[in-house]
N, C-alpha and C positions, 0 to 999 in steps of 0.2 A: 221577470223577478219582481216584484214591489214587497221588500222584504215586510211583514214575515211570510209572505204567500210566495210559492212558487208555480207556476203552468208548466204540464209538458203534453207534450202529444206522443204518446207511444205507437210502434208498428208492428203487428202481428203479420206472422204469415207461419200460420201451424196446423197440425192436426190431433185437436183433443179426442181422447177417448168419449166416449159416451156422451151424454148429455154437456152442455155447454150454453148459459142464460137459458135452460129450461127444453132446450132445442135437440134433437137427437142428431149432432153431429159422426156419432161414429166411425172416428179417423178421415173423415171427408176435408182437404187441404182447405182452410179459409182463410181470408185478409182482411185485416180491420184495422181502424186504429181506436186509441182510448185517450181521451181528451182525459188528463188526471193534475187536479189542483190539492196541493199540500200547504197547510198553514204549520209553520214550525213556532217552537216554544223552547228555550237553552239549547240549541241543535239538536231537538230532535224533532220527529214528524208528529203532530198534536191532533192534526184532523186531514183524512182526506175524502176528495170527493172524485166520483168517476162516470163518465159520461161514455157509451160504447151504441153504437149503432145499429141493433138488435136488427132493425128491419135491413139493411145492407147484407147482415150475415143470412139470414133468410132469404134474400134472392139468391143467394152464392149456392144455398144449399137446394133449390128448386133447379137451376140449371146444371148441378152437378150429377 
C-alpha cells in the first residue's frame, strides 16, 4: 500500500464456462494469479489495472 494506491495478488482456481480471455476453456479447471493495482479517491476505486498470465493458462489447457 502506498496511498492512494493499493496492489494485490489474487489467486483463482476455477472452471470458467465457455471462453475466458479469448481461450476456449469450456469448464476445464484452471489456476492462475492476477496482479491488480487500484487507485483510490475519496474511499472509492478510481482506476484499476490488471495483469493475468495468459500464457500459463494456455499451457494448462494444452496439458488438460
